[in-house]
Structures are given as structure tokens and as C-alpha cells.
C-alpha positions in Angstrom: 142.5 70.7 73.1 140.2 68.0 72.0 136.3 66.8 71.5 135.5 63.7 73.2 132.0 62.1 73.0 130.0 62.8 76.1 129.2 58.9 76.1 133.3 58.5 76.6 133.6 60.8 79.5 130.3 59.9 82.0 128.9 56.8 83.0 125.3 56.2 83.4 124.0 55.0 86.6 120.7 53.8 87.9 120.7 53.8 91.7 116.8 53.4 93.0 115.9 54.5 96.2 115.5 51.1 97.2 116.2 52.1 101.2 113.6 54.8 100.6 116.4 57.5 102.6 115.8 60.1 99.7 112.0 61.6 99.9 112.7 64.6 98.0 111.4 64.7 94.4 112.9 66.9 92.0 111.9 67.6 88.3 114.0 69.8 85.9 112.7 72.6 83.9 113.5 73.8 80.8 116.1 76.5 82.2 118.1 73.7 83.5 117.7 74.0 86.9 116.2 71.4 89.5 112.7 72.3 90.9 110.4 70.7 93.3 108.2 68.1 91.5 104.4 68.9 91.1 103.4 65.3 90.5 101.0 63.5 92.5 103.1 61.3 94.5 100.3 59.6 96.8 100.4 55.9 96.6 103.2 55.7 94.1 106.4 53.6 95.3 109.2 55.9 95.4 111.6 53.2 96.0 111.9 52.6 92.1 112.7 56.4 91.8 116.4 57.3 91.0 118.5 58.7 93.4 121.0 61.7 92.5 124.0 63.3 94.9 126.0 66.0 94.3 127.9 66.7 91.0 125.7 64.0 89.5 123.2 65.1 86.3 119.9 64.2 85.6 118.2 64.6 82.4 114.8 64.0 80.5 115.1 63.2 76.9 111.2 62.9 76.4 110.3 66.0 74.4 113.4 67.8 73.1 111.8 67.8 69.7 108.7 69.9 71.1 110.5 72.2 73.7 114.0 72.4 71.3 115.5 72.3 74.5 117.1 69.7 76.6 115.9 69.6 80.5 119.0 68.7 81.9 121.1 69.7 85.4 123.7 69.3 87.7 123.1 68.5 91.4 124.9 71.2 93.4 122.7 70.0 97.0 124.6 68.2 99.9 121.8 65.7 100.3 120.4 63.2 97.8 117.0 63.3 96.3 115.1 61.3 94.0 114.1 61.9 90.4 111.6 60.2 87.8 112.6 56.9 87.0 112.1 57.8 83.3 115.0 60.1 83.5 118.7 59.6 82.9 121.3 60.0 85.6 125.0 60.0 85.0 128.5 61.0 86.2 131.7 62.0 85.1 134.2 59.7 85.0 136.9 61.7 83.0 139.6 63.0 85.1 140.2 65.2 82.7 136.9 67.0 83.0 135.1 69.0 85.9 131.6 68.6 86.3 131.1 72.4 86.3 132.5 72.6 83.3 130.5 70.0 81.6 127.5 71.7 82.7 128.4 74.9 81.4 128.5 73.1 77.9 124.9 71.9 78.5 123.8 75.5 79.0 124.7 76.4 75.2 122.1 77.5 73.1 124.1 75.2 70.4 123.8 72.0 72.6 120.1 72.4 72.7 120.2 72.8 68.8 122.5 69.9 68.4 119.8 67.8 70.7 116.8 69.1 69.1 118.4 68.3 65.6 118.7 64.5 66.5 115.3 64.2 67.5 114.3 64.0 63.8 114.5 60.1 63.8 112.1 59.7 67.0 108.4 59.9 66.0 107.5 61.4 69.4 110.2 63.9 69.1 112.3 62.0 72.0 116.3 62.1 72.0 117.6 58.5 72.0 120.3 58.0 74.5 122.9 56.8 71.7 122.3 60.3 70.1 123.0 61.8 73.5 126.1 59.8 74.0 127.5 60.4 70.4 127.5 64.5 71.1 130.9 65.7 71.2 132.3 68.0 74.1 135.4 70.2 73.6 137.5 69.9 76.3 140.3 72.2 77.4 142.9 72.2 79.8 141.8 71.5 83.8 143.0 75.1 84.4 141.2 76.7 81.4 137.8 74.8 82.6 138.4 76.4 86.0 139.0 79.5 84.9 135.8 79.6 82.5 133.9 78.1 85.4 135.2 80.9 87.8 133.9 84.0 85.3 130.6 82.3 84.8 130.0 81.4 88.5 130.9 85.5 89.4 128.3 86.4 86.9 125.9 84.2 88.1 126.6 85.1 91.8 126.1 88.7 90.8 122.8 88.2 89.1 121.9 86.2 92.3 122.4 88.9 94.9 120.9 91.6 92.5 117.7 89.1 92.8 118.0 89.1 96.2 118.2 92.7 96.5 115.3 92.9 94.0 113.1 90.7 96.2 113.9 92.7 99.3 113.3 96.1 97.7 109.7 94.8 96.1 108.9 93.4 99.7 109.7 96.6 101.4 107.7 98.4 99.2 104.7 96.1 99.7 105.2 96.5 103.5 105.3 100.3 103.5 102.4 100.4 101.3 100.5 98.2 103.8 101.9 100.1 106.7 100.6 103.3 105.7 97.7 103.1 103.6 96.3 99.7 105.1 97.1 99.4 108.7 97.9 102.7 109.2 101.3 101.8 111.4 103.3 104.4 109.6 106.2 106.8 111.3 104.4 110.1 112.2 107.3 111.6 113.9 107.0 115.6 113.0 109.8 116.9 110.8 110.2 119.8 113.1 110.9 117.4 116.1 113.9 117.8 118.1 114.4 115.9 121.1 114.4 117.7 124.7 115.2 116.7 128.2 117.6 113.5 129.3 118.7 113.0 125.6 120.9 109.7 124.9 124.4 111.1 124.7 125.7 108.1 123.1 124.2 108.2 120.1 124.5 111.2 117.1 121.3 113.4 117.4 120.2 112.4 114.0 120.6 108.8 114.4 118.4 109.2 118.0 115.6 111.1 115.9 115.8 108.2 113.7 115.6 105.6 116.1 112.6 107.6 118.2 110.8 107.8 114.8 110.9 104.3 114.3 108.6 103.5 117.2 106.6 106.6 117.1 103.9 105.3 114.6 100.8 107.4 114.0 98.6 104.6 115.9 100.7 105.1 119.0 101.4 108.4 119.1 99.7 110.4 116.1 98.9 113.7 116.8 101.0 114.5 119.8 102.5 118.1 120.3 106.0 118.6 119.5 108.1 120.0 122.7 109.4 123.2 123.2 111.6 122.4 125.6 109.7 124.8 127.9 106.2 123.0 127.9 105.4 120.0 130.4 103.2 117.1 129.8 101.3 114.6 131.8 100.3 111.6 130.0 98.6 108.2 130.0 100.0 105.3 128.2 97.5 102.1 127.7 99.9 99.0 128.2 99.5 95.5 126.8 98.1 94.1 129.9 95.1 97.0 129.5 96.8 98.7 132.8 97.3 102.4 132.4 101.0 103.9 133.3 100.8 107.7 134.5 104.0 109.7 133.9 105.3 113.6 133.0 107.7 114.7 130.7 108.6 117.6 128.7 108.9 115.6 125.3 105.9 113.2 124.8 107.7 111.4 121.8 111.5 111.0 123.2 109.4 109.5 126.8 107.2 107.2 124.6 110.3 105.7 122.7 112.2 105.6 125.9 109.0 103.4 127.5 108.4 101.1 124.5 112.2 100.3 124.4 112.3 99.3 128.4 114.4 102.7 129.1 111.5 104.1 130.6 109.9 102.9 133.9 109.8 99.4 135.8 106.4 99.2 135.2 106.7 99.9 131.2 109.6 97.3 131.2 107.2 94.7 132.5 104.2 95.4 130.4 104.6 96.9 126.9 103.2 100.3 125.8 100.5 100.1 123.0 99.8 104.1 123.0 99.2 107.3 124.3 95.6 107.7 125.4 95.7 111.1 127.0 98.2 114.2 127.5 98.0 117.5 129.3 100.3 120.3 128.7 101.1 122.6 131.3 103.6 125.9 131.5 105.6 125.0 134.5 107.1 121.6 136.1 105.7 121.9 139.0 102.0 122.1 137.7 102.5 119.2 135.7 103.7 117.6 138.8 100.9 118.3 140.6 98.6 116.9 137.9 100.5 113.4 137.7 100.0 113.3 141.6 96.5 114.0 141.5 96.0 111.3 138.8 98.1 108.6 141.1 95.4 109.3 143.8 92.2 107.4 144.2 90.3 110.0 142.7 92.8 110.3 139.7 92.2 106.6 139.3 88.8 107.0 139.6 88.6 110.0 136.7 90.8 107.8 134.4 88.4 105.0 134.7 85.4 106.8 134.1 87.0 108.6 131.2 87.8 105.1 129.6 84.3 103.9 130.0 82.9 107.0 128.3 85.3 106.3 125.6 83.7 102.9 125.1 86.1 100.8 127.0 89.7 99.7 126.5 88.9 97.9 122.9 87.9 101.4 121.8 90.5 103.0 123.0 92.8 100.8 121.0 91.4 101.6 117.9 91.3 105.5 118.5 88.0 106.0 117.4 86.5 109.6 118.2 84.4 109.6 121.6 83.2 113.3 122.0 81.5 112.3 125.5 85.4 111.8 127.0 88.0 114.0 128.0 90.7 112.0 126.7 93.1 113.2 124.3 94.0 110.0 122.4 96.8 109.8 120.1 96.2 108.6 116.7 92.7 109.4 116.3 91.1 107.5 113.7 87.5 108.3 111.9 85.2 105.5 110.7 84.7 106.4 107.1 81.3 105.1 105.7 82.6 104.8 101.8 85.1 102.1 103.1 83.3 100.7 106.0 86.8 101.0 108.2 88.6 103.3 110.5 91.0 105.7 108.7 93.2 108.7 110.3 91.5 111.6 111.0 92.0 114.3 108.4 92.7 111.5 105.8 90.4 111.7 102.5 88.7 108.9 100.4 88.1 109.7 96.5 87.1 107.1 93.6 90.1 105.7 91.6 88.3 107.4 88.7 89.4 111.0 89.8 92.8 110.2 89.1 93.0 107.6 86.2 91.4 106.8 83.1 91.4 104.0 80.9 93.3 105.3 77.9 92.1 103.7 74.2 93.7 104.7 71.2 94.5 103.1 68.0 98.0 102.9 66.8 98.9 104.7 63.6 101.0 101.8 62.2 103.1 104.1 60.2 105.9 101.9 60.5 106.2 98.8 58.8 107.5 97.1 62.3 106.8 97.4 65.9 107.3 95.8 69.2 103.8 94.1 70.3 103.1 93.0 73.7 100.2 90.7 74.5 99.0 90.1 77.9 101.2 87.2 78.1 104.2 89.5 77.5 104.3 91.4 80.5 104.7 89.9 84.2 105.2 91.4 87.5 106.3 94.8 86.3 108.5 93.5 83.2 108.5 93.8 79.7 109.5 90.2 78.3 111.1 91.0 75.5 112.1 94.0 72.9 111.4 92.1 69.8 110.4 94.0 66.7 107.7 92.2 64.1 106.1 93.2 61.0 103.0 94.8 61.5 101.3 93.2 58.8 101.8 89.5 60.9 100.4 90.9 64.2 97.2 89.6 65.5 94.1 91.2 65.1 94.1 92.2 69.0 97.2 94.3 68.4 95.6 98.0 68.1 96.6 100.0 71.4 98.9 102.8 71.5 100.6 103.5 74.8 103.3 106.6 75.9 106.2 106.5 79.0 104.2 106.3 82.2 101.0 104.8 81.4 100.4 101.4 83.3 99.4 98.4 81.3 97.1 96.2 83.4 95.7 93.1 82.0 91.9 92.6 82.4 92.2 88.6 82.4 93.4 86.4 85.9 94.4 89.7 87.7 96.2 87.0 90.2 98.8 86.1 87.3 100.4 89.7 87.5 100.4 90.6 84.3 100.9 94.4 84.6 104.0 96.9 84.0 104.7 100.2 84.3 106.0 102.0 80.8 109.4 103.6 81.8 110.9 104.1 78.5 109.3 106.4 75.2 106.9 104.0 73.8 106.4 105.1 69.8 107.5 101.7 68.7 105.3 99.7 71.3 101.5 98.5 70.4 99.6 96.4 72.6 97.0 94.0 73.0 93.3 95.0 73.3 93.2 92.9 76.6 95.6 95.3 78.3 94.1 98.1 79.7 96.2 101.6 79.6 95.7 103.3 82.7 96.9 107.1 82.5 96.9 109.9 84.9 94.0 112.6 84.6 96.3 114.8 87.1 98.9 115.1 89.4 97.0 115.1 92.6 98.1 111.7 93.4 101.6 110.6 92.3 102.2 107.7 89.1 104.1 105.6 91.7 101.5 105.4 94.7 98.9 104.8 92.1 101.2 101.8 90.9 101.8 100.4 94.0 98.2 100.4 95.0 97.0 99.2 91.7 99.8 96.0 92.6 99.3 95.5 96.2 98.4 92.1 97.5 95.1 93.6 98.6 94.1 95.1 95.1 95.1 92.0 93.3 92.8 89.8 95.6 90.1 92.3 95.2 90.1 92.0 91.5 90.7 88.4 91.2 87.5 87.9 93.4 85.6 90.3 91.6 86.7 88.5 88.0 85.5 85.0 89.6 82.7 86.0 90.3 81.6 86.6 86.6 80.7 84.6 84.0 82.7 84.0 81.0 85.4 81.8 79.6 88.1 83.7 81.5 88.0 85.5 84.9 88.2 89.0 83.8 87.7 92.7 85.0 87.0 96.0 83.3 87.9 99.3 83.9 84.1 100.8 84.5 83.2 97.9 86.9 86.6 97.2 88.8 88.8 100.4 88.8 86.6 103.9 88.3 84.6 103.6 91.1 87.0 102.0 93.5 87.9 104.2 96.6 91.1 104.9 97.3 92.4 106.5 100.6 95.1 109.2 100.6 96.5 111.4 103.3 98.1 115.1 103.2 100.0 116.4 100.5 103.3 116.0 103.1 102.4 112.4 103.4 101.7 111.6 99.5 104.7 113.5 98.7 106.9 111.7 101.1 105.4 108.1 100.1 105.7 108.9 96.3 109.2 109.9 96.6 109.8 106.4 98.5 108.0 104.6 96.0 109.9 105.9 93.0 113.1 105.5 94.5 112.2 101.8 95.4 111.0 101.2 91.8 113.5 102.9 90.0 116.6 100.9 92.3 114.6 97.4 91.4 114.6 97.9 87.7 118.0 99.2 87.5 119.1 96.2 89.1 117.0 94.0 86.7 118.2 96.1 83.9 122.0 95.1 84.7 120.9 91.5 85.0 119.8 91.5 81.5 123.2 92.7 80.6 124.8 90.2 83.0 122.8 87.4 81.3 123.8 88.5 77.8 127.6 88.3 79.4 126.7 84.7 80.4 125.7 83.9 77.0 128.9 85.5 75.5 130.8 83.1 77.8 129.2 80.2 77.1 129.6 80.7 73.1 133.4 81.3 73.8 133.4 77.6 75.1 133.7 76.1 71.5 136.8 78.5 70.8 139.0 78.1 74.1 142.4 77.7 74.0 144.6 75.8 76.0 
């Protein structure tokens, strides 16, 4: 075990991009990761930039005094890239030091404090190259270096996996919200459904029902009757090439699934089914067969054409808008809503958001000398960014509002900055800025998580941002009375809302359980880094 100066274990190099092969330009953030540069390189001679290859380091010594951290990173990429000519590039030359271990040393908070201390000699707060080279690094055995690197990397990999799962869960929640409440492409297989007829014997029945349900969305088959195994149906399916397929079955849902998956008929294998545009029920198979045969005659085809014309044509049928003058029984019926100026599923309702939530504004009692203050910058995309107490008498003037568990905090300023969060814990010790709306439910008519995902949906945030930018003022800003209270929100039956509330709630807690786990893993990483200075061996 020994200490060595950085300048004794690395070699500083300056390989310019003279051949112009490297075209990717990276910068380094204060978290010590390479990131795509935002610098404008139009008209810039990139041949003067420095090339970095795998296992080499780059750092920016210019603003250490200001940031109190040295932006430094090691390349793990399999391709060369370029960095600013102002950056230093170096590589390990000591065979007793592995680059990954050195990078762990650079991640220590003690290393950043040491770098910051050395900036006192520079008027502009930069770290001199000589000072950087003079910093001592503790060098354990190669085996011990590999051991600590492996431990750190295992934790880092777990954090990365959790982050990827969170991203997928959050994307899934957004996708589900859009499918159900924007595009209305949601599964609508009745809970009482059981397949009848020629059931796929190769799959367990529950798995088969799940597959059928994934295809049978509202716009395709919504509102079709559930088979009792005795009733027979004649149906018409509109296909992508605007053709109409005619058939009969004792199970409309199963049969549409088969057609959609290319297992129903030769015609629907070649022409993808869009939706059921008509169905009729019969007491016997013979009656259904007779009606199917009639529809395939010249008379039947004429009747179908006339009914489609009465319904407003093929385009109108695709939207499922009502056409009382037609005899067609169309699946997935939609009705025009004047308030939203769009079609919504038949039977759904529209109400103002103010019927479900209020903007709550009650001053904190400040009975304690220390509290946790959250400004708009202290929450981001659902997360509270700190949990630090501060003296009440040192808090800014906007620290006033009290909050409680299940409140939704939503910044009034620049909605597209995504400064929002749902309060998951008891919040007696929390006080928040007056620039954060505290949204609280008025009743249980609409679920908390349903409201939350509505407020953070891409469509809602875009509307809020557009509204904010349309107003005069220093910052683009929204208000509860002008932007939320009278905003129209669509909702379905109690069965639908309860189902989606449970889905959104489960998704929310899975995400934040993983994020809480990552906070603990990050603390473990810090502990591992702090041990570097005391490693034995």
C-alpha cells in the first residue's frame, strides 16, 4: 500500500484530430460523465480538437473554484471521440494502477475538495496542471483494486437496471393513459367473457383470453355482445383496403381475434381487419347461416353498400360516429362532445377538473425551529430532490404553504420544466413555495393517481405550456383558476376508472420503490468510495 502523485502514474497527451476521423464531440458534466456537447461547431476546425480513446481520461480544470468539483471522466466507449482543446487528456502508465480504480478515486468527494482547495492560487478559480499532478492517490494491490472496482460496478449496474425499469414503467403509464383517455384504443374484453367454439387448445384458457383481450380494443369491437355458447352471430368486418368481410360465429370476440391474427379466413389474411361495423344475433346456427348467405348475394352486397352510405361512408364508419339513419350496429360507438370538440366513447362523461381538485393554500404554523423547504427547483419529474432541514428564520419569503400526504405539487412557472411531485409521505415538516400549486382532491369520484397521470401527461403539459407562453410576464406562468379549474377532463364508467386507478397506482409505487432503492444504492456507492483511502492490501 502506498501513495503516489497523479503525475507519476499518468501521462498527459495531446493527440489532435488531424485526420478528421473522430466526429463525435463530448463535454464533461459535474457528475463526471461524458455527454454530447451543446457547443456550436459550425465553421469550427475540429482538427484542432483532442482525441480520446477507450480508458483515457479527460478533464476541464477551468471552473473548479466555482463548481467545487473537477469535471473529469474516463472513456468506456469503443470508439474515439473529440473534446475541447482546452481539456486535458491523459492515460495511466503505471502497470500497478488500473484505470477503473483511478476513476473511482476521482469520484470521491474528498478528491473534489482537494482540487477546490488548490484553486485558491488562481484568480479565475481554475486548477493549475501542476496542482492536479501533485495530488496523491492511494494505490493498493492490483487484486484489491479489481475487487473494489467490481463491487462498485455491481452497485452501478443495479442502479442502471432500476433506472431502465423505471423508464419503461413511466413510459408504460404514459402509453396506457394515451390509449385509454386520448386515443380510446383500450382493451374492452368484458370480465365475464369466456371463449366458445373452436378454442385454441394449445394455450391455457387464461393465456388465450389475455391474447384475445390484447387485440379486442374498444375501437375495434367495443360494445359487442358476449357469447353464451348458444346464440349465433352474423358479422361484417371493415378491412384496411375498405373491403367488407362477411362471416358467422358463436363468439364475436374470439372470431375477430382470429381474423386479426391472420387465422380466420384467407381474405383477412391478405386484408388486415380494422373493426366490426355490423352484427346480428340468431337463436340457431341455421338462421345465422341463411342470413350470411343472403349478405353474400347481390342483394346483400347492395344492402351493405346502402347502409354504409347512410352511415356517412367508410371514413365515417372508421370513427364510429352515430348515424341513426343506418341499420348498421357498429362496434366502438363514439359520440361527439361539444365541450371537447372531439368524439368520445359512448357512455363516457366530461366534467371540469375543478369538480375533483382544489388549489389548497394554507400557511404553515412554523411551530418548529427547523423544517424542510421545497422551492420549485427542489422537485423534478415526480421526485423531491432533497430532505435537508433548515432554520425557519433563514427561509425565503415564499416559504409559506403547508402540505400533506397525497397532495400534488405543481409549479406555476414553465410547466414544460416538469416541476411536479405527488406527496408520498407524511409532510408535517414540509413547507413549500408560494409558486407551487398545492392540488388536493375534493372527493373520491376520480382516483388520485388517475388525476396525477392526467396532470403529467404530455398532452396536458403541452397545453399548460402553450397557455403560459401566451401570457405577458417575466416567466411563462399558469394559474389554477385560469388553467386547471375549468379544464375539461373525460372519464369512463366506475369499472373502468377503478381498473385504471389500480394500474396507475401500482405503476407509481413500483417506480418510486425502485427510485428509493437507487438512493440507498447511491449511498452505498459513496460508502465504497470513502473506503478507498483506508483499503488494506
